[in-house]
N, C-alpha and C positions, 0 to 999 in steps of 0.2 A: 689468823691472829695476824699482827703485824710481826717482822720480822725480826726490828728495833727491838721490840717489847722483850720477844722469846729472848735472842739476846741473849740483852739487860737479862732475863729472871736467871736464866740457867748458868751468866758469868756471877750472879751471886751467887746461886747452887755451887755452882762448884772454888769461890772463893772460899765460900762454910766450910766447906768437907777438903778445904783446901789447908786452911788454919787448924779445923780437927787432927787431923794428919802430920801436918807439924807437930804440932801437942805432945800426943799420943807417940807418932815416933819417940822424940824425947826424951819422955822417963821412959822408953825398955832401951837408951844408952847409944849415944853414936859411936861411943870406940869399943874395946873391948881388947881383954890380954891379944889376941891373939891377930888383934887389926880389930877390922870392922865389925860394931856389937850391929846388936839385935834392929837397931833403931833408922842403918846411915838411908838404908835404899827406899825407906816408905821417907824417912822427913826432905830426901833430896825429889820424890816422886810428888812433897806436899807441895815444896815447896814450889816446882814446876807447875805444880795444881793455881799454887794462891797468887803466882807474879805473870803467868799468861792473863790470867782472872782481871786481877787488878787493870792489867790493857785492858782488856776488854770495855770493864767495866770506865776508867777513867774513858776509854775513844766516844762511849757511849752520851760521858756527862759530858765533853766538851763536843757533839756535835763533828765527828769527825772521821768521815769515811761509814757511815750511820747504811746500815743494811737498811735495803730501800721494798716490797717486796711482802705477801702476807708467804703463812707457811701455812696446808695442811692441815686437817684434825686428824690424819689417821701418822704423818709425820709426827707433830707435839706428841703425839699417844709416846709410839713409840721412842722418845728420847727421854721423855718422860717415869716409862718402865723402866730404860736401863737409870737413867740418875736415881733413882727408889731401889733398886735389884744393888746398886752398887752403894747405897748410901746403906743398906739393912744387911753388905755380908762385912761393910764396915764394922759397925755395929761389934757385928755379932759372929765374927770368925777368930777375936783372942779367947771366946768363950766354944765355939763348937768347938776350934780348929780348922787351921789350914789345909792340912788334905782331906779330910771331910766335908770341910765346907766350900774351899773351892770347886771339883768340879761341877757340883749344882750347879756354882755363878758363872761358871763360864757355860753351858747348856742354857741357862735361862740370859745370857746377851746371845748367844746362836737363834734359841727358839723367838726371843724380841724382833731379831735379826729377821730372818725370814724362819717363821713356822714352818713345819716338815709336813709335806704334804707329799712323803714317799718314804717308806721305805729308807731307802737309801742316803736321804736327806737325814733321817733322824739317826741312824749309823753312822752316818760322817760328823750330826751332831755331837754323838755318845765317845766320839773316836777321839774329837778335839778335845773334849775337856779334861778325857782322858789323860791326853799326850800332853794337851798343856799343864796340869799339874803334878804329870811324873816328870817335864821338862822344867819346869820352875824349882819340885825336889832336888832334883840334881845340879842346878843352880849355885842355890842359893844353898843346900844345906852339907852337897857332896863337896861343889865343888870350893864356893865359899866360906865354907863351915858358918855358917849362920846358921841361926838355931828358928824357929816359927815358932808361931804361937801353936800351942799343942792339942789344947781343946778340955775336952773330952776323953777320949779314945787314947792322945800319946800322953802325956801332962809332961812328962819328963822334957821334952823340946825347949 
């Protein structure tokens, strides 16, 4: 696949994902009585996604600095799987819940990037997934007092 078409396709996907995150996060509320609302950080992330993707799309349409070359099929599959996993995560995180879904999402990203062939790699993926989830929970819920999607098991969040 030609790299310029792959980049344009991916930029359009990221742009759409950014718009979705912007809309969803705005509905959560950007501010709250205690300061930042639930939607503040997702809104900033969605804004960054949307602006960056718009820049890539604009560059592609104006044919400025367009990437040349081709991308190998296995690399395209890797990127596609990561995008699909991210879209699924964004669509169901509110229903399933952040604490339940995030370790699976992070593990799937690690698995897509490097398939575990040894027990050491598998354990490493599991520890990264759990560690990241605990870190994100500590930052958002404990430190910033920002509620996260509770989902089925933690509906009070």
